[in-house]
C-alpha positions as CSV (number, residue, x, y, z in Angstrom):
1,M,17.9,10.1,-13.4
2,L,17.3,11.5,-9.9
3,V,13.6,11.8,-9.0
4,S,12.8,14.1,-6.1
5,M,9.8,13.4,-3.9
6,G,9.5,16.1,-1.2
7,S,12.6,15.8,1.0
8,S,13.8,12.5,-0.4
9,S,15.2,11.4,-3.7
10,L,15.3,8.1,-5.7
11,K,17.7,7.0,-8.4
12,T,15.9,5.5,-11.3
13,D,16.9,4.5,-14.9
14,V,13.4,4.6,-16.4
15,L,10.3,6.6,-15.5
16,I,7.1,5.2,-16.9
17,A,4.0,7.4,-16.9
18,G,0.9,5.4,-16.6
19,A,0.2,2.2,-14.5
20,G,-2.2,0.7,-17.0
21,P,-1.6,-2.7,-18.7
22,A,1.0,-1.3,-21.1
23,G,2.9,0.7,-18.5
24,L,3.1,-2.2,-16.0
25,S,4.1,-4.7,-18.7
26,M,6.9,-2.4,-19.8
27,A,8.0,-2.0,-16.1
28,L,8.2,-5.8,-15.8
29,A,10.0,-6.2,-19.1
30,L,12.7,-3.6,-18.1
31,G,13.1,-4.3,-14.4
32,G,11.4,-7.5,-13.5
33,P,12.9,-10.6,-12.0
34,R,13.4,-12.3,-15.3
35,C,15.6,-9.6,-16.8
36,R,19.3,-10.3,-17.4
37,R,20.2,-6.7,-16.6
38,P,17.3,-5.2,-14.7
39,L,16.9,-1.5,-14.7
40,A,15.7,0.6,-11.8
41,V,12.1,1.4,-13.0
42,M,9.6,3.8,-11.4
43,V,5.9,3.9,-12.5
44,V,3.8,6.9,-11.8
45,D,0.1,7.3,-12.3
46,P,-2.3,10.0,-11.2
47,R,-4.9,7.5,-9.9
48,D,-5.0,6.5,-6.3
49,P,-4.0,2.8,-6.3
50,T,-6.3,2.1,-3.3
51,T,-9.5,3.0,-5.2
52,T,-11.5,0.5,-7.2
53,L,-11.6,0.8,-11.0
54,D,-15.4,0.8,-11.4
55,G,-16.2,2.2,-14.8
56,D,-12.8,1.6,-16.3
57,S,-13.3,0.9,-20.0
58,R,-9.9,-0.6,-20.7
59,G,-9.9,-4.2,-21.7
60,T,-7.3,-6.8,-20.9
61,A,-6.6,-10.1,-22.6
62,L,-4.1,-12.5,-21.2
63,T,-2.4,-15.3,-23.1
64,R,0.1,-18.0,-22.3
65,A,2.9,-15.7,-23.5
66,T,2.1,-13.2,-20.6
67,Q,2.7,-16.0,-18.1
68,A,6.4,-15.7,-18.7
69,M,6.3,-12.2,-17.2
């Protein structure tokens, strides 16, 4: 897949919509350093990543299994 961003383009295998816990976990699972055959992954989210998440109602629970990511 070729993703166009203004005057430049990026080649990516997977485009993930949403940079929440599920989207970022999927990005790591598909393209992270522990993958045998990592894919080129792009994550897009409408939120500005430099802003704080005050009032974000999503919960997150981490376990020992997530440390492997």
